[in-house]
C-alpha positions as CSV (number, residue, x, y, z in Angstrom):
1,M,-73.7,79.4,-5.8
2,T,-77.0,80.9,-7.6
3,T,-79.9,78.8,-9.1
4,I,-82.4,79.1,-12.1
5,A,-85.5,77.9,-11.3
6,V,-87.4,76.1,-14.3
7,I,-90.9,76.4,-14.0
8,G,-92.7,73.7,-15.9
9,A,-89.8,71.8,-15.9
10,G,-89.8,68.4,-18.0
11,P,-87.6,65.9,-20.2
12,G,-87.6,68.2,-23.1
13,L,-86.7,72.0,-23.0
14,G,-86.8,72.0,-19.3
15,A,-84.2,69.5,-18.6
16,A,-82.0,70.8,-21.7
17,V,-82.1,74.4,-20.0
18,A,-81.1,72.8,-16.5
19,R,-78.0,71.0,-18.4
20,R,-77.1,74.1,-20.1
21,F,-77.3,76.4,-17.0
22,G,-75.7,73.5,-14.6
23,R,-72.7,73.6,-17.0
24,E,-72.3,77.1,-16.1
25,G,-72.2,76.5,-12.3
26,F,-75.9,77.1,-11.5
27,A,-78.1,74.9,-9.1
28,V,-81.3,74.0,-10.6
29,A,-84.9,73.8,-9.2
30,L,-87.3,72.0,-11.3
31,V,-90.6,73.2,-10.6
32,A,-93.7,71.1,-11.8
33,R,-96.9,69.6,-10.8
34,D,-95.6,66.0,-10.7
35,P,-93.3,65.4,-7.7
36,E,-92.4,62.0,-9.2
37,R,-91.3,63.5,-12.5
38,T,-89.2,66.3,-10.9
39,E,-87.5,64.2,-8.8
40,A,-86.7,61.8,-11.4
41,L,-85.1,64.4,-13.6
42,A,-83.5,65.9,-10.6
43,A,-81.7,62.4,-9.9
44,D,-80.6,62.4,-14.0
45,L,-79.3,65.8,-13.6
46,T,-77.4,65.2,-10.3
47,D,-75.9,61.4,-12.1
48,Q,-74.5,64.2,-15.0
49,G,-73.1,66.4,-12.2
50,V,-75.8,69.0,-11.9
51,T,-76.9,70.3,-8.5
52,A,-80.3,69.9,-8.6
53,Q,-83.8,69.6,-6.5
54,G,-87.3,68.9,-7.7
55,F,-90.0,71.2,-6.1
56,A,-94.0,70.4,-6.8
57,A,-96.1,73.1,-7.7
58,D,-99.1,73.9,-10.0
59,V,-98.6,77.2,-11.5
60,R,-102.5,77.7,-11.1
61,D,-102.3,77.9,-7.6
62,P,-100.3,80.9,-6.7
63,E,-99.4,79.9,-3.0
64,A,-98.2,76.4,-4.0
65,L,-96.0,78.3,-6.5
66,T,-94.6,80.7,-4.2
67,A,-94.1,78.0,-1.7
68,A,-91.9,76.1,-4.1
69,L,-89.6,79.1,-4.9
70,D,-89.2,79.9,-1.4
71,A,-88.1,76.3,-0.7
72,A,-85.8,76.4,-3.8
73,H,-84.3,79.5,-2.3
74,T,-83.7,78.1,0.9
75,A,-82.3,74.6,-0.6
76,L,-80.4,75.7,-3.7
77,G,-79.1,79.3,-2.9
78,P,-80.6,82.6,-4.2
79,I,-82.6,82.3,-7.5
80,E,-80.9,84.4,-10.2
81,V,-82.5,83.1,-13.4
82,L,-86.3,82.3,-13.3
83,Q,-87.7,80.6,-16.5
84,Y,-91.3,80.3,-16.9
85,S,-91.8,78.1,-19.4
86,P,-95.2,75.1,-18.4
87,L,-96.9,73.7,-21.2
88,P,-100.4,75.1,-21.9
89,H,-103.4,72.7,-21.4
90,R,-105.2,71.6,-24.6
91,D,-108.3,72.7,-23.2
92,F,-107.2,76.4,-23.4
93,M,-107.2,76.1,-27.4
94,L,-110.8,76.3,-28.1
95,P,-112.0,78.2,-31.3
96,V,-112.8,81.8,-30.1
97,L,-116.6,81.6,-31.0
98,E,-116.5,78.5,-28.5
99,T,-114.9,80.5,-25.7
100,G,-116.9,81.9,-23.1
101,H,-115.9,84.0,-20.4
102,T,-115.4,80.9,-18.1
103,D,-113.0,78.9,-20.4
104,L,-110.6,81.9,-19.7
105,V,-110.2,81.4,-16.3
106,G,-107.4,78.5,-16.6
107,P,-105.4,80.3,-19.4
108,I,-105.5,83.6,-16.9
109,E,-104.4,81.6,-14.4
110,F,-101.8,79.7,-16.2
111,S,-100.3,82.6,-18.1
112,V,-100.8,85.5,-15.9
113,Y,-101.6,84.8,-12.4
114,G,-98.4,82.1,-12.4
115,P,-95.7,84.5,-14.2
116,V,-96.9,87.2,-11.6
117,A,-96.6,85.2,-8.4
118,A,-93.5,83.7,-9.5
119,V,-92.0,87.2,-10.4
120,R,-92.9,88.4,-7.1
121,Q,-91.6,85.8,-5.2
122,V,-87.9,86.3,-6.8
123,L,-87.9,89.6,-7.5
124,P,-86.5,90.7,-3.8
125,G,-83.6,88.0,-4.0
126,M,-82.6,89.1,-7.6
127,R,-82.4,92.9,-6.1
128,A,-80.3,91.7,-3.1
129,L,-77.8,90.3,-5.5
130,G,-78.0,93.3,-8.1
131,R,-78.9,91.0,-10.9
132,G,-81.2,88.6,-12.3
133,T,-83.0,87.2,-15.4
134,V,-86.7,86.4,-16.0
135,L,-87.0,84.3,-19.0
136,F,-90.7,83.9,-20.5
137,V,-91.0,80.7,-23.2
138,N,-94.1,81.3,-25.5
139,G,-95.8,79.9,-28.3
140,G,-96.6,82.1,-31.6
141,T,-99.9,82.9,-30.4
142,A,-98.3,85.3,-27.9
143,V,-97.4,87.4,-30.9
144,V,-99.8,86.0,-33.8
145,P,-103.3,85.4,-32.4
146,H,-104.8,82.3,-33.9
147,P,-108.7,82.1,-33.8
148,D,-108.6,78.2,-32.9
149,R,-106.5,78.7,-30.0
150,A,-108.2,81.4,-28.3
151,G,-107.3,81.0,-24.6
152,T,-103.8,80.9,-25.3
153,S,-104.0,83.7,-27.6
154,I,-105.3,86.2,-25.1
155,A,-103.5,84.9,-22.0
156,F,-100.0,85.0,-23.8
157,A,-100.9,88.6,-25.2
158,A,-101.4,89.3,-21.4
159,E,-98.2,87.6,-20.1
160,S,-96.4,89.5,-22.9
161,A,-97.4,92.5,-22.0
162,Y,-96.4,91.9,-18.3
163,G,-93.2,90.8,-19.3
164,H,-92.5,93.7,-21.5
165,M,-93.4,96.0,-18.7
166,L,-90.9,94.4,-16.6
167,H,-88.4,94.7,-19.0
168,D,-88.9,98.5,-19.4
169,T,-88.9,98.7,-15.7
170,L,-86.4,96.3,-14.2
171,A,-83.6,97.0,-16.6
172,A,-82.2,99.8,-14.5
173,E,-81.6,97.4,-11.8
174,G,-79.7,95.0,-13.5
175,I,-82.7,92.6,-13.8
176,H,-83.1,91.4,-17.5
177,V,-86.7,90.3,-18.7
178,A,-87.2,88.6,-22.0
179,Q,-89.4,86.5,-23.9
180,L,-88.4,83.5,-26.0
181,V,-91.0,82.9,-28.9
182,V,-91.2,79.3,-30.1
183,P,-93.8,78.9,-33.2
184,G,-95.0,75.6,-33.5
185,A,-93.7,72.8,-31.7
186,I,-90.3,71.7,-30.1
187,V,-88.6,69.5,-32.3
188,P,-86.0,67.3,-31.3
189,G,-83.2,67.4,-33.9
190,H,-84.5,70.9,-35.5
191,D,-81.8,73.1,-36.4
192,R,-83.7,76.1,-34.3
193,K,-86.2,74.2,-32.2
194,D,-84.1,71.2,-30.7
195,P,-84.4,71.5,-27.0
196,A,-80.6,71.6,-26.6
197,V,-81.0,74.4,-29.4
198,L,-83.3,76.1,-27.8
199,A,-81.3,75.9,-24.2
200,D,-78.4,77.8,-26.0
201,T,-80.6,80.3,-27.3
202,L,-82.0,81.0,-23.6
203,W,-78.3,80.8,-22.4
204,G,-77.2,83.6,-24.8
205,I,-80.4,85.7,-24.0
206,H,-79.6,85.4,-20.5
207,R,-75.8,86.4,-21.2
208,D,-76.1,89.0,-23.8
209,R,-79.0,90.6,-22.1
210,H,-80.3,92.7,-25.4
211,G,-84.1,93.4,-25.9
212,F,-87.3,92.0,-24.9
213,R,-88.6,89.8,-27.7
214,H,-86.5,87.0,-29.4
215,F,-87.9,84.6,-32.1
216,A,-86.7,80.8,-32.1
217,D,-87.6,80.5,-35.5
218,D,-89.8,82.0,-38.2
219,L,-93.4,82.7,-37.3
220,D,-94.7,81.3,-40.6
221,A,-93.0,77.8,-39.4
222,S,-95.7,77.4,-36.9
C-alpha cells in the first residue's frame, strides 16, 4: 500500500480527496495544524473503510512539516501522492498599496517554503518507488493577480513557478507535478467546484498525467 499525504486537510476538499483516493486503495495521511481536527477526520475515514491517520503540522514551520511527512511514511507506507492545498489566511489578502514587505513573510512561508519543504521530503521516496504525483491546489490569483489580494497573488505566482519547474524536471523520472486552479470558492453542490467533483478531478490528473496547469472552472467564474 502507498500513501497520499493531504497537506491542509479539512472537512471539505481534503476529506473528499481522502475518500476518493482511499477508494483506490491508498492510505491517507491528513496533515493540518489542528490535531483534534485531523484525528476526528481520520476516525471518520476509518469508519468508511479508508486507512487514515492524522499528523499535526503548521505549513509555515518547515521542520514540523517534514517531521509530519516522515512520520506518515513510517506509519502508513511510502508517499506516492502529495497534495498541497492549505487554505490561505485572510490577512494574506491585503490591497497591494497596503502591502509592505513584512506582510509578504506569511504568504511566502505558506506558499513557497511549505511546498518546497514538503516536496524535498517526499521526493526520495517517490524516486525509490519509480513513480509519484505532486498536486498543487491554488485559487485564481495564481493565474490572474488581484490588486486586493496582493499576498496570495504574489505567493501563488511563486508556488506556480516552482511547480512548473518541477513538472518539467521530474517528468522523465515518472513523477508527475500538476496544479489545479480553483477560481473563487469551493462550493458544495456546484457542478464543477463541489469537493467531491474536485476530488474526482484531482484523481483524474493523477491517473492521466497530462500537462501542468488545470482549471476547475472558468476564471471569470471567480
